[in-house]
C-alpha positions in Angstrom: 107.4 65.0 107.0 110.1 67.6 107.8 109.1 71.2 107.4 111.1 73.2 104.9 112.6 76.3 106.4 112.1 79.3 104.2 114.9 81.9 104.8 113.6 84.8 106.8 110.2 83.2 107.6 109.4 83.1 111.3 109.2 79.6 112.9 107.8 78.7 116.3 109.5 75.7 117.9 109.0 74.5 121.5 107.3 77.7 122.4 110.0 79.9 121.1 110.1 82.2 118.0 113.0 81.3 115.8 114.4 84.2 113.8 116.4 83.5 110.7 118.3 85.4 108.0 116.3 86.1 104.8 119.5 85.7 102.8 120.9 82.5 104.2 118.3 81.0 106.5 120.9 80.9 109.3 119.4 81.2 112.8 119.8 84.6 114.4 118.1 84.0 117.7 115.2 82.4 119.7 112.8 84.3 121.9 109.9 83.0 124.0 106.5 83.4 122.5 104.1 85.4 124.7 100.7 83.8 125.5 97.7 86.0 126.2 98.5 85.9 130.0 102.1 86.9 129.3 100.9 90.0 127.5 98.6 90.9 130.3 101.3 90.5 132.9 103.7 92.6 130.8 101.2 95.4 130.7 100.6 95.1 134.4 104.3 95.3 135.2 104.6 98.3 132.9 101.7 100.0 134.7 103.4 99.4 138.0 106.5 101.0 136.6 104.6 103.9 135.1 104.2 105.7 138.4 107.9 105.6 139.1 108.8 106.7 135.6 106.4 109.6 135.5 107.6 110.6 139.0 111.1 111.1 137.7 109.9 114.2 135.9 111.2 115.6 132.7 114.7 116.1 134.0 115.0 112.5 135.4 113.7 111.0 132.2 115.9 113.1 130.0 119.0 112.0 131.9 118.1 108.4 131.4 117.1 108.6 127.8 120.3 110.5 126.9 122.2 107.6 128.5 120.3 105.2 126.3 121.1 107.4 123.3 124.8 107.0 124.3 124.5 103.2 124.4 123.2 103.1 120.9 125.8 105.5 119.6 128.7 103.5 121.1 127.4 100.2 119.9 126.1 101.4 116.5 128.1 98.8 114.5 126.9 96.0 116.7 123.3 96.9 116.2 123.8 97.5 112.5 125.3 94.0 112.1 122.4 92.5 113.9 119.9 94.3 111.7 121.9 93.0 108.7 121.8 89.4 109.9 118.2 89.4 110.9 116.5 91.6 108.2 119.0 91.5 105.4 119.5 95.3 105.4 122.9 96.4 104.1 125.1 97.5 107.0 125.6 101.1 105.7 121.8 101.5 105.5 121.4 100.0 109.0 124.0 102.5 110.4 122.0 105.4 108.8 118.8 104.0 110.4 120.3 103.7 113.8 121.8 107.2 113.5 118.4 108.6 112.7 116.8 106.8 115.7 119.6 108.2 117.9 118.7 111.7 116.7 115.0 111.2 117.6 115.9 109.9 121.1 118.0 112.9 121.7 115.4 115.4 120.5 112.5 113.9 122.4 114.6 113.7 125.6 115.8 117.3 125.3 112.5 118.9 124.3 109.7 117.0 126.2 109.9 119.4 129.2 109.5 122.5 127.1 106.7 121.1 124.9 104.7 119.3 127.5 105.3 121.5 130.6 102.3 122.9 132.5 101.4 126.3 131.3 99.0 129.2 131.9 96.6 129.9 129.1 95.1 133.3 128.6 91.4 133.7 129.3 88.9 135.9 127.4 86.9 138.9 128.6 83.7 136.9 129.2 85.6 134.7 131.7 88.2 137.3 132.8 87.8 136.3 136.4 89.3 132.8 135.7 92.7 131.7 134.8 93.3 128.8 132.4 95.9 126.1 132.9 97.0 123.3 130.5 99.2 120.4 131.1 99.9 117.1 129.3 99.7 114.1 131.5 101.1 110.7 130.5 98.6 108.1 129.3 100.2 105.4 131.4 101.2 102.4 129.3 101.6 102.7 125.6 101.6 99.6 123.3 103.9 99.8 120.3 103.6 97.3 117.4 106.6 97.7 115.2 107.5 96.7 111.6 110.3 94.6 110.2 111.5 97.0 107.5 112.8 99.6 109.9 113.0 97.7 113.1 115.0 100.4 115.0 113.9 103.7 113.6 110.2 103.1 113.4 109.5 101.7 116.9 111.8 104.3 118.5 109.8 107.0 116.7 106.9 106.0 119.0 108.9 104.6 122.0 111.3 107.5 122.6 108.5 110.1 122.4 106.2 108.0 124.6 108.9 107.5 127.2 109.9 111.2 127.2 106.3 112.1 127.8 106.3 110.0 130.9 104.7 106.7 129.7 106.0 103.2 129.9 106.0 101.1 126.8 105.3 97.5 125.9 106.8 96.7 122.4 105.6 93.9 120.1 108.4 93.7 117.5 107.7 92.2 114.1 108.1 88.4 114.1 110.6 88.9 111.3 112.9 91.1 113.5 112.3 90.1 117.1 116.0 89.9 118.1 116.5 93.5 117.1 113.5 94.5 119.1 114.8 92.6 122.2 118.2 94.3 121.8 116.5 97.7 122.1 114.7 96.6 125.3 117.8 95.1 126.8 119.9 98.2 126.0 117.5 100.5 127.8 117.4 98.2 130.7 121.2 98.6 131.1 120.7 102.3 131.9 117.3 102.1 133.6 117.6 98.9 135.7 115.2 100.0 138.4 111.9 99.3 136.6 110.7 97.7 133.3 109.8 100.9 131.6 110.3 99.2 128.2 109.4 95.5 127.7 108.9 93.3 124.7 106.3 90.6 123.9 107.1 88.3 121.0 105.1 86.2 118.6 102.9 86.3 115.6 99.8 88.4 114.8 97.8 86.9 117.7 100.3 88.5 120.2 99.7 91.9 118.6 96.0 91.4 118.8 96.4 90.5 122.5 98.3 93.7 123.1 95.5 95.7 121.5 93.1 94.1 124.1 95.5 94.1 127.0 94.4 97.3 128.7 97.2 99.6 127.3 96.2 103.2 127.5 97.2 104.0 123.9 98.5 101.9 121.0 100.9 103.0 118.2 101.0 100.7 115.1 103.1 100.7 112.0 102.3 98.3 109.2 100.0 97.6 106.3 96.7 99.4 105.8 94.8 96.1 106.1 96.3 95.3 109.4 95.9 98.9 110.7 92.1 98.5 110.2 92.2 95.3 112.2 94.2 97.0 115.0 91.8 99.9 115.1 88.8 97.5 115.3 90.3 95.6 118.1 91.2 98.8 120.1 87.7 100.1 119.4 86.3 97.4 121.7 87.7 99.2 124.7 87.9 102.7 123.1 91.7 102.5 123.3 93.1 105.5 121.3 95.3 104.5 118.4 98.1 106.1 116.3 98.3 104.4 112.9 101.1 104.7 110.3 99.9 102.5 107.5 100.9 101.8 103.9 101.9 104.3 101.3 102.3 104.6 97.5 104.4 107.8 97.5 104.9 109.8 94.3 107.7 112.0 93.0 107.0 114.8 90.6 109.7 116.0 88.3 109.0 119.5 86.9 110.4 121.0 83.7 113.0 123.1 85.6 114.3 120.4 87.8 118.0 119.5 88.3 117.7 116.1 86.6 120.9 114.7 87.9 119.9 115.5 91.5 116.4 114.3 90.8 117.6 111.0 89.4 120.0 110.4 92.3 117.3 111.1 94.8 114.8 109.0 92.9 117.0 105.9 92.9 117.7 106.3 96.6 114.1 107.1 97.6 112.7 104.2 95.6 115.4 101.5 95.9 117.0 101.9 99.3 116.3 99.0 101.7 115.3 97.0 98.6 112.3 99.3 98.2 110.9 98.1 101.5 110.1 101.6 102.8 106.7 102.9 103.7 107.7 106.4 102.5 109.7 105.0 99.6 109.1 106.5 96.1 107.1 104.0 94.1 105.6 106.3 91.4 107.2 109.0 89.4 105.6 111.6 87.2 108.0 113.5 84.9 106.8 116.2 82.6 107.1 115.7 78.9 110.1 118.0 78.2 112.4 116.2 80.6 110.9 112.7 80.7 113.4 110.9 78.4 116.5 112.5 79.9 115.3 111.8 83.4 114.5 108.2 82.7 117.9 107.7 81.1 119.7 109.1 84.2 117.6 106.9 86.6 118.3 103.8 84.6 122.1 104.6 84.5 122.2 105.0 88.3 120.0 102.1 89.2 121.9 99.8 86.8 125.1 100.4 88.8 123.6 99.0 92.0 124.8 95.7 93.3 122.5 93.0 94.7 123.4 90.4 97.2 123.9 89.4 100.9 127.1 91.1 101.9 128.7 94.4 100.8 125.9 95.1 98.3 123.7 98.1 97.7 120.5 96.1 97.8 119.9 93.1 100.1 117.3 90.4 100.2 113.5 90.8 100.5 112.9 90.3 104.2 109.4 88.8 104.1 109.4 85.8 101.7 105.7 86.3 100.7 106.5 89.8 99.4 108.4 88.2 96.5 105.1 87.0 95.0 103.6 90.5 95.3 106.5 92.1 93.5 106.5 89.5 90.7 102.7 90.0 90.2 103.0 93.7 90.0 105.8 93.5 87.4 104.0 91.0 85.3 100.8 92.9 85.4 102.5 96.1 84.4 104.1 94.4 81.4 100.9 92.6 80.4 99.1 96.0 80.3 101.6 97.5 77.9 104.2 98.9 80.3 107.9 98.6 79.3 110.8 97.5 81.5 113.8 99.8 80.8 115.7 98.0 83.5 115.1 94.7 85.1 111.7 93.2 84.3 110.0 89.8 84.4 113.1 87.9 85.5 114.1 90.5 88.2 112.7 88.3 91.0 115.4 85.8 91.9 114.6 84.7 95.5 115.5 86.0 98.0 116.5 89.0 95.9 114.8 91.3 93.4 117.0 93.2 90.9 116.2 96.9 90.4 113.4 97.3 87.9 112.3 100.5 86.2 109.0 100.4 84.4 107.7 103.2 82.0 104.4 103.8 80.2 102.5 101.8 82.9 98.7 102.3 82.9 97.4 104.1 85.9 95.0 101.3 86.8 97.8 98.7 87.0 98.7 97.0 90.2 102.2 98.5 90.0 100.7 102.0 90.2 97.7 101.5 92.5 99.0 99.0 95.1 101.9 99.1 97.5 104.7 97.0 95.9 107.3 97.2 98.6 110.2 96.1 96.4 113.0 97.7 94.4 110.8 98.8 91.5 109.8 102.2 90.1 107.1 103.2 87.7 107.9 106.4 85.8 105.2 107.9 83.7 105.1 110.8 81.3 102.7 113.8 82.0 101.9 116.9 80.1 102.6 119.3 83.0 102.8 119.6 86.8 99.0 120.0 87.0 98.5 116.5 85.5 101.2 115.1 87.8 99.4 116.5 90.9 96.1 115.0 89.8 97.7 111.6 89.2 99.7 111.7 92.4 96.6 112.5 94.5 94.4 109.9 92.8 95.1 107.1 95.2 93.6 106.7 98.7 97.1 106.7 100.3 98.7 109.8 101.5 101.9 109.3 103.4 104.8 111.2 101.8 106.0 112.5 98.5 108.7 114.4 96.7 108.9 117.3 94.2 111.9 118.3 92.1 111.9 121.7 90.5 112.7 125.3 91.1 110.0 127.9 90.5 106.9 125.9 91.5 108.2 123.1 93.6 107.1 124.3 97.0 103.6 125.2 95.7 103.3 121.7 94.1 104.5 120.0 97.3 101.8 121.8 99.3 99.1 120.5 97.0 100.1 116.9 97.4 97.6 115.0 99.5 100.1 113.7 101.9 101.2 114.1 105.5 104.7 115.0 104.4 106.6 116.1 101.3 110.2 116.7 100.4 111.3 119.4 97.9 114.4 118.6 95.9 115.1 115.5 98.1 113.4 112.3 99.2 112.6 110.8 102.6 114.4 113.7 104.4 111.3 114.5 106.5 111.7 111.2 108.3 115.1 112.2 109.7 114.1 115.7 110.8 113.2 115.2 114.4 111.6 118.7 114.6 108.9 117.8 112.1 105.8 115.5 112.6 105.6 112.2 110.7 102.4 110.6 109.6 99.9 110.2 106.9 96.3 110.9 105.8 93.6 108.7 104.2 94.6 105.0 104.1 98.1 105.9 105.2 96.7 106.4 108.7 96.5 109.2 111.2 98.2 110.5 114.3 101.8 111.8 114.4 105.2 110.8 115.7 108.3 113.0 115.9 108.5 116.7 116.7 106.3 118.6 119.0 103.2 116.9 117.7 104.8 113.5 118.3 105.4 114.4 122.0 101.8 115.7 122.4 100.6 112.5 120.8 101.7 110.7 123.9 100.4 113.2 126.5 96.8 113.5 127.4 95.8 117.2 127.6 94.4 118.3 130.9 92.6 121.6 131.2 92.1 123.4 134.5 90.4 126.7 135.3 90.8 128.6 138.5 88.7 131.4 139.8 90.7 134.5 140.8 88.0 137.1 141.3 84.3 137.7 141.6 82.3 137.5 138.4 81.4 140.8 136.9 79.2 139.1 134.4 77.8 136.1 136.2 76.6 133.5 133.7 77.2 130.0 135.1 75.0 130.3 138.2 71.4 130.1 139.1 72.0 133.3 141.2 72.2 135.5 138.1 69.5 138.2 137.9 67.6 139.6 134.9 69.9 142.6 135.0 72.9 140.2 134.8 71.4 138.5 131.7 70.7 141.9 130.1 74.3 143.0 130.7 75.5 139.7 129.1 73.4 140.4 126.0 74.7 143.9 125.8 78.4 142.9 126.1 77.9 140.1 123.6 76.5 142.5 121.0 79.3 145.0 121.6 82.0 142.4 121.3 80.7 140.1 118.6 77.8 141.9 116.8 79.8 144.1 114.4 79.1 143.3 110.7 82.7 142.4 109.8 
């Protein structure tokens, strides 16, 4: 019996991973599947290269990473077309993704030396005879397990920062976008031909599990919360530290003094870009009573103009075929529970596409509100005021990003969102700002990429103290006398015993 090829679904044939277009089923490329020994050897080669790469210092690594940035910039259309072919992402969206990744490579390369350089740390009076020194040493080999929805931006968010910090990287791209992942590896090899500082291992989930157990010194994962827990459990076997960016169910709050046109435009972009397949995408909206109807009307008008299709459209196909069932189930559940579709609805799922769907009056215990949908759908619910909106937004265990539209109270509301990031009068913008950390709380994971925190995530802090004089208050020695102890007590009371 001949197997039916589902567009976009990964297929293994003769030991090779066959990648196909989710829109047409056309083959995009074939890559060798890594066995367990292959993963081990890739990590061993990366470990051998790590000494050379770290030895280049910040200046040498900066020069090479900036050359890599240049390759991506000059070939941005080529990479965007490949992302479109393999993942279905519209080319303009792919170009924006690559541009954002280029910005992160540039920032990490230029700032690693300043952020991670060895520095002297001030001592306190009790240990005044010592100087303190802090440096951030590379871990060695960092494993990166990347997602399919942003196959360039997301893995580079870990890879560029890990490389800039002096680590080598073994990347396991998603089985839905392996050709894009290999393109990144090959493009860096063009400007760093000396050693395999970035390599790729391809395959299904078992290859990712093998990478977790391969002896990497740290592992960065992006994907679902359920898989993040499995990754963490596997890494716990060897106490391998992990950085996890898991799922999200991000909310937007629209306050009474919001610019509704701007809010609607950002809502449609934040919720429907990349066919809604965005970890930090807006999936829930809470609009206060006075502006609810007008806001919904503006969202429906804008979302209704979007085109859906393979080429030249605003919204492309759903990359992972199985996600179509999740989206359909969420829409059906919302409607069955009394929600209303003011755009799209039960017939919106037309494989491999999903038409934009806006749902209102959806109960808070419905699947469309509580679970990650990962499709071009939005629930918009009415609330009395911003206080109720905050309560509802924070009710889920996720905590990745969020958005607030308003004037007088918007920043204060954003600070109260239980999330790792928030945008005021915009959506998703924190992802592109290379100077800010990116990551979540709760079931959205922990650890940070991007910005100074992202660089430090891939450097192991090393503390060194050095004696520079004789101890006036000897404490850490068996040679101390009763008089020394008495002086320690007296000084402690003088310094710290005041009642304030």
